[in-house]
C-alpha positions in Angstrom: 51.9 79.6 -9.9 49.9 76.2 -10.2 48.2 75.1 -7.2 47.0 72.3 -5.7 44.7 73.4 -3.2 41.9 70.6 -2.3 38.7 72.4 -3.7 36.6 68.7 -4.2 37.7 65.7 -5.5 41.4 66.6 -6.7 42.6 63.2 -8.7 46.1 63.3 -7.4 45.4 63.1 -4.0 42.4 60.6 -4.3 43.8 58.7 -6.6 47.8 58.5 -5.8 46.4 58.1 -1.7 44.8 54.6 -2.4 47.2 53.5 -5.4 50.2 55.1 -3.8 49.7 52.9 -0.5 52.3 50.7 0.0 50.3 47.5 0.0 48.2 49.0 -3.0 51.5 48.8 -4.8 52.4 45.2 -3.1 49.2 43.6 -3.9 49.0 44.6 -7.7 52.3 43.8 -8.3 51.8 40.2 -6.5 48.9 40.0 -9.0 50.6 41.0 -12.0 53.6 38.6 -11.7 51.3 35.5 -10.1 48.2 35.7 -11.9 45.0 34.9 -10.7 45.7 34.0 -7.0 43.6 33.3 -3.8 44.0 35.3 -0.6 45.6 33.5 1.4 48.5 33.1 -1.1 48.2 36.8 -1.5 48.5 37.1 2.4 51.6 34.3 2.2 53.4 35.9 -0.6 53.2 39.2 1.1 54.5 37.6 4.4 54.0 40.7 6.7 50.5 42.1 5.9 47.8 41.3 8.5 44.4 39.6 6.9 43.1 42.8 8.2 44.7 44.8 6.1 45.1 42.3 3.0 40.8 42.3 3.3 40.7 46.5 3.4 43.4 47.0 0.5 41.9 44.2 -1.4 38.1 45.8 -0.9 39.9 49.1 -2.0 41.3 48.0 -5.5 38.2 46.1 -6.2 36.3 49.3 -5.7 38.4 51.3 -7.4 38.0 48.7 -10.6 42.1 47.7 -10.4 40.9 44.2 -9.4 38.0 42.0 -9.9 36.9 39.6 -6.9 35.5 36.2 -8.2 33.4 33.9 -5.6 32.6 30.7 -6.4 29.7 28.2 -4.8 32.0 25.4 -3.6 32.1 24.6 -0.2 34.1 25.9 1.2 33.9 29.0 -0.9 36.8 30.0 -3.4 37.4 33.4 -3.7 40.2 34.5 -6.5 41.3 37.6 -7.2 42.6 38.9 -10.9 43.7 42.3 -12.8 41.2 44.3 -14.4 42.3 45.8 -17.9 42.7 48.9 -15.7 44.8 46.9 -13.3 47.0 45.7 -15.6 47.4 49.6 -17.8 48.4 51.0 -14.5 51.3 48.3 -14.0 54.1 49.8 -16.7 53.6 53.2 -14.5 54.3 51.2 -11.3 57.3 49.4 -13.3 58.8 52.4 -13.5 58.3 53.9 -10.1 59.2 50.5 -9.0 62.4 50.6 -11.1 63.7 54.2 -9.9 63.2 53.2 -6.2 65.4 50.3 -6.5 68.1 52.7 -8.5 67.6 54.6 -5.8 67.2 53.3 -2.6 70.9 52.9 -1.8 71.2 57.3 -1.6 67.8 57.4 -0.5 69.1 55.4 2.3 72.2 56.9 3.1 70.1 60.2 2.9 68.2 59.6 5.5 71.2 58.0 7.7 72.7 61.8 7.2 75.4 60.8 4.9 76.0 62.2 1.7 74.4 60.6 -1.5 76.2 59.3 -4.6 74.0 60.7 -7.6 73.5 58.3 -9.9 71.5 58.1 -13.0 
C-alpha cells in the first residue's frame, strides 16, 4: 500500500499546498495571460484580492522561483512581476486543471447542492 505519511518534506503537500492555493493559481494565470505586470495592475485584474494577500502570494511565488520581481530605481519606485521559465513550465499543467474544473463545475456545484450530477467526459 502506498502511503503519504508526513515524514520530513513531502513534495506533494509542500508544493501543491502553495501552488494550489486560489490566489497563486489566479496570479500565475494573470501573469501568463498579460505578461509582465505591476502590483496594482495584478490587483485590479483580480478585483477581490486584498493588498496584503497579494503581497503574501507574490512573495511566496517569488520564493518558489515561479516569478521574478524587478525593482526599478525611479521616483516613485516601479516594481514589475514576470513569470520565470519554471512558472511558464507550470502553465500547461495548470491549464489542464483549469480546463477540467470548467468542464465539471456545474456538476460539482450540483453535487454540493445535493442534486444528482450528470457525468460528462
